[in-house]
Backbone bond lengths (Angstrom), bond angles and torsions (degrees), N, CA, C in turn:
res aa  C-N    CA-C-N  psi(-1)  N-CA   C-N-CA  omega(-1)  CA-C   N-CA-C  phi
1 M - - - 1.449 - - 1.525 108.45 -
2 I 1.327 116.79 136.50 1.462 121.89 179.64 1.531 109.27 -81.51
3 R 1.309 115.69 139.31 1.459 121.75 178.88 1.515 108.63 -115.16
4 V 1.338 115.84 158.44 1.462 120.40 178.35 1.513 110.11 -58.27
5 S 1.321 117.46 -40.70 1.462 120.16 -179.67 1.529 111.26 -62.08
6 D 1.330 117.43 -34.50 1.468 120.73 176.99 1.521 110.63 -64.64
7 I 1.304 116.32 -41.93 1.462 120.96 -179.48 1.524 110.07 -63.96
8 V 1.323 116.41 -46.48 1.466 120.63 -178.26 1.521 110.54 -67.32
9 E 1.325 117.43 -45.94 1.464 121.19 -177.58 1.521 111.99 -60.82
10 N 1.287 117.12 -36.95 1.461 120.95 -178.08 1.520 112.33 -89.78
11 N 1.324 117.49 9.80 1.468 123.50 -178.57 1.520 112.98 56.45
12 K 1.309 117.17 19.40 1.454 120.23 177.23 1.523 109.90 -67.99
13 L 1.316 116.21 -29.61 1.453 120.70 -178.14 1.517 111.03 -61.82
14 F 1.320 116.37 -43.08 1.450 120.34 -175.22 1.523 112.06 -92.76
15 D 1.313 116.48 11.67 1.460 121.76 176.74 1.523 109.07 -128.37
16 S 1.307 115.29 43.36 1.459 120.34 -178.18 1.520 109.49 -118.29
17 N 1.313 115.74 161.71 1.460 120.09 175.68 1.522 110.88 -63.39
18 A 1.325 116.06 -39.59 1.461 120.34 -179.34 1.528 110.81 -61.14
19 F 1.324 116.72 -45.59 1.458 120.38 -179.25 1.520 111.11 -70.46
20 N 1.316 117.26 -44.93 1.464 121.06 -177.33 1.525 113.12 -65.38
21 S 1.318 117.33 -21.84 1.466 120.29 179.55 1.531 112.73 -83.58
22 L 1.331 116.51 -7.52 1.465 120.28 179.72 1.521 111.46 -76.72
23 T 1.323 115.01 155.67 1.460 120.41 172.46 1.524 108.23 -70.50
24 P 1.319 118.03 160.39 1.466 119.68 177.48 1.532 113.38 -56.03
25 V 1.310 116.81 -36.65 1.474 120.36 178.63 1.524 110.28 -64.06
26 M 1.325 116.38 -43.45 1.465 119.92 179.63 1.524 110.95 -68.58
27 Q 1.335 118.39 -37.77 1.461 120.69 177.11 1.527 110.21 -60.45
28 T 1.312 116.46 -43.04 1.462 120.60 178.06 1.522 110.46 -63.36
29 A 1.308 116.81 -41.85 1.465 120.99 -179.88 1.529 110.82 -62.71
30 V 1.319 117.38 -42.47 1.465 121.04 178.88 1.527 109.75 -61.43
31 K 1.311 116.65 -45.18 1.460 120.12 178.61 1.524 111.01 -62.50
32 E 1.326 117.31 -36.16 1.461 121.05 177.79 1.521 111.86 -66.07
33 V 1.330 116.90 -36.76 1.473 119.92 177.22 1.523 109.25 -60.68
34 F 1.325 116.83 -48.23 1.461 119.74 179.92 1.520 111.75 -64.83
35 S 1.304 117.40 -39.37 1.457 121.15 178.52 1.527 110.80 -62.31
36 T 1.311 115.91 -42.74 1.469 121.14 178.66 1.516 110.91 -60.85
37 I 1.327 116.29 -45.24 1.465 121.19 -179.72 1.533 110.30 -65.03
38 E 1.314 117.09 -43.84 1.464 120.76 -178.26 1.526 112.32 -63.85
39 K 1.323 117.27 -34.59 1.463 121.10 -176.94 1.523 113.23 -78.88
40 D 1.317 117.61 -19.73 1.461 121.74 -176.11 1.529 110.07 -82.48
41 E 1.315 115.38 101.93 1.466 120.54 -177.39 1.526 113.03 -75.49
42 S 1.321 117.16 -9.14 1.466 119.64 -179.63 1.528 112.66 -86.84
43 I 1.315 117.38 -1.80 1.466 120.54 -177.79 1.521 110.07 -74.03
44 N 1.328 114.20 134.70 1.461 121.53 173.86 1.523 107.85 -139.48
45 A 1.299 116.94 -179.91 1.473 121.14 -176.31 1.527 112.04 -60.92
46 E 1.305 116.49 -31.78 1.465 119.92 -177.00 1.523 112.97 -75.64
47 N 1.335 117.42 -38.10 1.459 118.84 -174.75 1.531 113.86 -103.23
48 L 1.323 117.60 3.80 1.460 120.60 -178.80 1.533 112.63 -55.63
49 P 1.331 119.81 -47.47 1.478 117.88 179.75 1.527 112.99 -58.85
50 I 1.313 116.81 -39.93 1.469 120.63 179.89 1.520 110.10 -67.73
51 K 1.317 117.00 -45.23 1.467 121.27 179.84 1.525 111.27 -64.21
52 F 1.321 116.95 -37.15 1.462 120.95 178.28 1.525 109.77 -64.17
53 E 1.327 117.08 -45.12 1.466 121.38 177.96 1.530 110.84 -61.24
54 E 1.329 116.58 -41.32 1.465 120.28 177.95 1.528 110.72 -62.83
55 A 1.319 116.75 -41.84 1.460 120.84 178.76 1.529 110.11 -62.89
56 L 1.330 116.98 -43.36 1.466 120.38 177.55 1.522 110.96 -60.37
57 D 1.334 116.34 -46.15 1.469 120.47 179.14 1.522 111.41 -58.55
58 N 1.326 116.08 -49.12 1.461 120.82 -176.46 1.526 112.04 -65.05
59 V 1.310 116.95 -45.89 1.466 120.57 -179.01 1.527 110.52 -65.78
60 A 1.305 117.56 -41.40 1.463 120.72 178.75 1.529 110.49 -61.93
61 T 1.316 116.35 -43.70 1.464 120.31 179.48 1.523 111.14 -64.99
62 L 1.326 117.04 -47.72 1.462 120.58 -178.08 1.527 112.67 -63.43
63 N 1.325 117.14 -34.66 1.462 121.36 -178.06 1.526 113.15 -95.55
64 Q 1.317 115.47 1.13 1.463 122.29 -179.92 1.530 111.84 52.95
65 I 1.330 113.70 49.50 1.461 120.26 175.48 1.522 108.13 -124.60
66 E 1.301 116.15 164.33 1.456 119.86 -179.32 1.520 110.51 -79.87
67 K 1.321 114.52 133.56 1.463 120.14 179.28 1.533 110.44 -58.80
68 E 1.318 116.14 -35.19 1.460 120.55 -179.09 1.528 111.27 -61.13
69 A 1.329 117.15 -33.72 1.464 120.49 178.52 1.528 110.30 -65.94
70 L 1.326 116.76 -40.90 1.467 120.09 176.02 1.523 110.97 -64.54
71 E 1.324 115.90 -44.30 1.467 119.74 179.28 1.528 110.82 -60.89
72 Q 1.328 116.39 -39.69 1.460 120.15 179.42 1.525 110.72 -63.89
73 Y 1.326 116.22 -39.98 1.464 119.13 177.34 1.529 110.37 -58.25
74 F 1.325 117.30 -48.68 1.468 119.81 -177.55 1.530 110.64 -64.14
75 D 1.322 117.52 -36.67 1.470 120.30 174.93 1.529 110.45 -61.86
76 D 1.342 116.10 -45.18 1.462 120.44 179.69 1.528 111.57 -63.64
77 E 1.317 116.29 -40.90 1.467 121.39 -179.33 1.528 110.48 -62.76
78 I 1.311 115.94 -45.80 1.468 120.41 179.65 1.523 110.10 -63.14
79 S 1.317 116.29 -44.81 1.470 120.00 179.41 1.520 111.29 -60.45
80 E 1.333 116.31 -42.39 1.463 120.09 -179.97 1.523 111.22 -61.49
81 H 1.318 116.98 -44.15 1.467 119.83 -179.00 1.530 111.39 -70.85
82 L 1.302 117.82 -34.88 1.467 120.45 176.74 1.527 110.71 -65.58
83 E 1.335 116.41 -39.27 1.470 120.27 177.44 1.530 110.67 -62.95
84 K 1.340 116.83 -42.13 1.463 120.65 179.27 1.524 111.42 -63.86
85 M 1.328 116.36 -35.26 1.459 120.29 179.13 1.526 110.97 -67.73
86 G 1.327 116.45 -30.70 1.457 120.81 -178.22 1.506 114.24 -81.54
87 E 1.324 117.79 -7.25 1.473 120.54 -177.85 1.499 111.68 -71.78
Protein backbone atom coordinates (compact mmCIF):
# COMPACT_ATOMS: atom_id res chain seq x y z
CA MET A 1 0.00 0.00 0.00
CA ILE A 2 1.31 3.46 -0.90
CA ARG A 3 1.65 5.97 1.93
CA VAL A 4 1.82 9.76 1.81
CA SER A 5 5.36 9.61 3.15
CA ASP A 6 6.33 7.34 0.24
CA ILE A 7 4.95 9.83 -2.25
CA VAL A 8 6.76 12.77 -0.64
CA GLU A 9 10.04 10.91 -0.13
CA ASN A 10 10.19 9.81 -3.74
CA ASN A 11 9.27 13.32 -4.98
CA LYS A 12 6.29 11.79 -6.72
CA LEU A 13 4.13 14.46 -5.14
CA PHE A 14 5.90 17.29 -6.90
CA ASP A 15 6.10 15.42 -10.19
CA SER A 16 2.41 14.86 -10.75
CA ASN A 17 -0.11 16.30 -13.15
CA ALA A 18 -2.10 17.66 -10.23
CA PHE A 19 0.89 19.53 -8.82
CA ASN A 20 2.24 20.71 -12.17
CA SER A 21 -1.14 22.19 -13.09
CA LEU A 22 -1.10 24.49 -10.05
CA THR A 23 -0.10 28.13 -10.17
CA PRO A 24 3.26 28.97 -8.60
CA VAL A 25 1.47 30.43 -5.58
CA MET A 26 -0.49 27.22 -5.07
CA GLN A 27 2.64 25.08 -5.53
CA THR A 28 4.34 27.09 -2.80
CA ALA A 29 1.30 26.74 -0.56
CA VAL A 30 1.25 22.96 -1.00
CA LYS A 31 4.92 22.75 -0.10
CA GLU A 32 4.24 24.91 2.96
CA VAL A 33 1.50 22.53 4.12
CA PHE A 34 3.93 19.62 3.99
CA SER A 35 6.67 21.64 5.65
CA THR A 36 4.30 22.60 8.47
CA ILE A 37 3.30 18.98 9.01
CA GLU A 38 6.90 17.74 8.93
CA LYS A 39 8.05 20.31 11.50
CA ASP A 40 5.28 19.56 14.00
CA GLU A 41 6.73 16.96 16.34
CA SER A 42 3.46 16.63 18.24
CA ILE A 43 1.70 14.94 15.32
CA ASN A 44 0.62 11.36 15.82
CA ALA A 45 -1.89 9.03 14.17
CA GLU A 46 -4.71 10.30 16.35
CA ASN A 47 -4.30 14.03 15.76
CA LEU A 48 -3.03 14.00 12.17
CA PRO A 49 -6.41 14.95 10.62
CA ILE A 50 -6.76 17.90 13.00
CA LYS A 51 -3.17 19.03 12.47
CA PHE A 52 -3.57 18.73 8.70
CA GLU A 53 -6.70 20.91 8.79
CA GLU A 54 -4.85 23.46 10.94
CA ALA A 55 -1.97 23.51 8.47
CA LEU A 56 -4.40 24.05 5.58
CA ASP A 57 -6.11 26.89 7.45
CA ASN A 58 -2.84 28.60 8.33
CA VAL A 59 -1.26 28.27 4.89
CA ALA A 60 -4.42 29.44 3.14
CA THR A 61 -4.62 32.48 5.40
CA LEU A 62 -0.94 33.37 5.08
CA ASN A 63 -1.00 33.03 1.28
CA GLN A 64 -4.42 34.65 0.92
CA ILE A 65 -5.84 31.72 -1.00
CA GLU A 66 -9.00 29.74 -0.48
CA LYS A 67 -8.69 26.69 1.72
CA GLU A 68 -11.04 24.87 -0.63
CA ALA A 69 -8.50 25.25 -3.45
CA LEU A 70 -5.86 23.53 -1.32
CA GLU A 71 -8.30 20.79 -0.35
CA GLN A 72 -9.17 20.27 -4.01
CA TYR A 73 -5.50 19.88 -4.87
CA PHE A 74 -5.05 17.14 -2.26
CA ASP A 75 -8.19 15.39 -3.52
CA ASP A 76 -6.84 15.56 -7.08
CA GLU A 77 -3.42 14.31 -6.00
CA ILE A 78 -4.88 11.32 -4.18
CA SER A 79 -7.13 10.49 -7.12
CA GLU A 80 -4.20 10.67 -9.53
CA HIS A 81 -2.10 8.29 -7.45
CA LEU A 82 -5.00 5.89 -6.94
CA GLU A 83 -5.57 5.81 -10.71
CA LYS A 84 -1.87 5.01 -11.28
CA MET A 85 -2.08 2.18 -8.77
CA GLY A 86 -5.02 0.69 -10.66
CA GLU A 87 -3.20 0.59 -13.99
